[in-house]
N, C-alpha and C positions, 0 to 999 in steps of 0.2 A: 449673221444668216436671219432673214426675215422670219418671223414665227407664224406659223399659218393658222388663222384663226379657224375655230370648230363652231358649227351650229349645233343647236340642241333640238330633237324632236321629243315632246313629252306626249306619250299616249295612255289614254286612259279607256279602260273597258267598261262600260256601265252595266249594272246589275240588272238581269232579268232572271225568270225562272226558267227561260228557254236554254237549253245547253250550260246551265250553272256549274255544272261539273265537269265540263270539257274545257279545255284551252284553246284558244286562237294560235294561229301561226301569224307573226308578224312579218310580212314581205316588204323587204325594201331593195328597190331595182330589180325586182324578179327573184330574188334570194331571201329564203326563210333563215331569218337571223335569231328569233327569240318566239319563246311561247307567251302568251298573255291570259291569266285567269280572269273570272269574274272579278269585277270591283276595285283590279290590280292597277295601278299607274307604273309604266315603266319609262325610263328615258334612254336616248340612244344620241350618240355623237355621229355628224354626219360630215363631210367636208363641203365647203360651199359649192353651189351649183345646182343642177337640176335633178330632183329625185323622184322615184315614183314609189307611194307608202300605199299599202294595202293590209287588210287582215282576210284570213281564210281557216276553212275547217272543212275536211273532206273536199267535196267537190265545189261547195260554196266558197264564194269570195265577194269582195267587195269591190266596186270599181276604182282602178288605182287614181289616188290623189296625187296631182303632179305638183310638186312645190319647186319653187326657184329661192334657193336659200343664199344669203349673204353671209358673212362672217359674224361670229358672236351673236347670231340670232336665235332666240328660243321661240319655238313653234309649238303651241298646246292643241292636241286633237283630241276627239271623242270617237269611240268606236261601238258598235253594236248591232242587234237583230234589227230588221225593218220589221218583222212580223214577229211579235212575242207572244208566247202562250200563257203569259201572266199579265194582270193589270187589269182595269176597267174597259170593257169593249170586246175583250178576246174571243167571246163566243158570239159576239153581232155579227151580222150579215158582212159588215165593212171588215172587219177582223178575220173572219174565215177568208173573205175574198183576198185580204192582204197576204195570208198565210198560203193560199193555192196559189196565188201570183209569185211569190217568193220560190215555191216548189218548183214552179215552170221556168223561173229565170233564175238559175243559180248563183249569175252573176250578180244579181240585183240582192241578194240576201241578207248581205251586210251593208252597214253604211260607215262611212268615214268623213268625218269633218273637222274644221279648223274651227277652234273656240276663242284663239286669242294668239298674239305674237307680239314680240318685244325684240327691240334690236339696241343693244345698249343703253337699255333703260327707257327707250321710246317705244312705244305703241305704234304699230304701222296697221293701215287698213288690211283687213283680210284679202281683198283681191288684187293687192299688189305682190301677193307672194305665190298664189295659186294660179297654175295653168299658163305661166309665161314660157315661151320658148328661150332656150339659154344655148347659144353658139358652143359648140364642141370645142374644148381647149385639153391639152395634156395636162394642165394643172389640176383640172377638176377631175377628181376619181370617182368614177360611177358606185364603186363600193364604199361602204362607210369606212370613217377612220376611227383607230382607238383614240379615247380621250384620257385613258389613265394608262400609264405603262408600270408594271408591277416587276421591280426587280428585287431578286433575294437569292440566296444559296440553296440548292436544293438539300444538301445533306447537313443545312442547319435548321431550316424553316419550311419545308416542302409541304409538309400537312397543315400547318396553322395558314400558309399562305393560301392554300386551298381552301380553306374555311372563309377567309378574308375575301379572297375573290369570289365566291359564291354570294356573300351579302353585298359586296358591292355590285356584283351582275343584278343583284335582286333590286337593287334600287337605281342603279344608272343603264341598267339593260346589259345583257351578256355581251351584245356586239361591241360594247363602249371600253371594255376590259382587254388589255394585251397582257398575256402571261405566254411565255416561250413553248411550255407543253401543248397549249390550246390553239396559238396564233401562229407558229411556225410550221407549216406542212413538210413531209420529207422531201428532200431533196431540194429545199429551199436553202440559199446561201445565208447562214445564221447572221454575220456581219452586215449584209446588206438589207436584210429584214429588221434587223436591230435599229439601224440609221433610220430608215424609212419611218418605223413605226415612231421612234422619238421624235423626229422631226415634226409630226402632226398632233403629238401630244399635249394635252393640258397642261399636265403633272406628270413626273415620276416619283413613284410611291418606292420608296427604299426600305425594304422589311428587314431588320436587322435584329440577329438572334444572338443568344449567347457566343455562340461560335464563328459569328460574322466575321471579326476582325483576326481571330487567331487561326482560321481554317488553314491546312496545309495540303500542299499536293503529293502525289506519290514519293516524291524526293524528300520530302520533310520541308521544302521550302514554303514561305508564308504566300498564299495565293494573292493577297492584296498587292504583294510587292512585284508580281509578273505584270506586265505591261500585257500579255493577251488573256489576262483573270477576265471571263465575262463579264462579273459585277463591276469590276473597275472599268470595263471599256464601256459599260452602260452609263455608268455616272459621269465619266467624263465626255462622253457624247452629249449628256445632257446639258453639261455645264458650257461644253464648247458652242451649243446652239441655243443657249439661252434658256432652256426648259425648266422651269421651277422643279425643286426637289424637295420632296416630304419625305423625312424620316420617320419610321416606325418602329417603336421599340417592342418587342414581344419577348413573352417566356422569360420575364425579369431581366432583360439584357439593359445594359446601360450606353449611353452614348459614347461612342469613341471620342477619344482626344485628338487635339491637333497632331500628339506626337506618335499616336496610333496610324496615323493616314500617311499615305505617299503624299508628296507635295502637292500634286496634281488634283488632290482630293482634300486639301486642309482646309478648305472653307466650309465643307460639310459639318465639321464639328461645331461650327457657331449657329447652326440653323436650329430651331427650336421644333423638338420631335413630339408626335403623338404616340402616347403610351396605351397600349391595349393590355388590360390585366387579365389574368386567368378568370375561369369560371368561379364566381356565378357572374362576373363582370364583363365578360367578353363582349356581349351584344352591345354594351353600352359604348364601350372602346372602339366597336367598330362604327358605331352610330357617330362619335366625335370625328373618327378619320373621314366619315363621309361629308360631315359639314366643312371641315378642312380643306377637302377637294373642293367642294362647292364655292369655296371663298377663294379659291385660287384662279382669279380670272386670267386670260390668255394676256400675256404681255402685249402693248401696242407697239406698233411699229415707231420709230422716233421720227419726229417730223423733220422732213428737208428744209434747212434754211434757205430761205428765198436768196436768189441771186440779184447782185445790184444789175439793174438795168440802165442802158444808156440813154440820156437824153436825146430826144428826138431833133432838137434843134442845132446843138454844138457837140453831141456826143460824149458831154460828161458824164461820171458815174453817178446814178441817182440811187442812194441808199433807201433800203424800205422805211417808209413812213415819211418820206421827204417830199414835200408839197411842190418846192420850186427848185429849180437846178442853182446850185450856187456860182455859177459861172455866168450864166447869161440871163437868169431871173425865168427863163420859161417855165409857166406851170405846167407838172406833171400830168 
């Protein structure tokens, strides 16, 4: 199955004296997805297609910035107040005029602008991604897609997974992290939602604690041996879809050996894991995890081999790279 590429939006809120202690709301496609403090940069994973990005606070908001995103694209944005109470010229007639103007026009109080964009290592002109119309398509989801899927056992690592999720959310953006308790609303089919989320994930982070392998159900059977075990299902789904798996060892857990795993997960034992040590080194461990996630570029779809074309003169098969037909000598 082809892996769906994810674009990344990086938003930096510039520092100013005005509203320095209050957070902006980041609005993507009409939905508030996160908070943004002064001087902070956050990242958001989005599906390819057309998206509207803006920031707001109370009844003030920036005009929506319309982006037409392609896969594996990173767009860097800056936002802030148009009328700042700090800095040179604040109390000049021009500065006061700006301030009054923003008060009269709340929709123009904040700004959002593009400062850079890259696609697969190549920079693109700014005007090629902003304010372009995109035909609607079922494959393009207006809501942002998760880029990091967290897999864990609640009775093994629920608390530390929450801490890891919070730190990853600060770095990548809360909206870019999938964790079952946060991302699956009541009444939604668990299996379908997990499959949909893993399909668009950049990486599945498998958090392994001391009881990850040995955990048992109420009948005393090892959970990992049960086909309907949620953790096993998540990992098998990622393997089937070709989504990279990044094991993370916490609370002094060790990497399971091949003999500890069902045959469908045996390959997991050979993947190099990230170890997150206890305090006072926890933060450093999560930082290493963030770097490891960033290094997991989405896999590219395999190139489709070109099919031999027939010679226009005699119909003989012409192989790729062939300049002349071997039967009639006609130039290709």
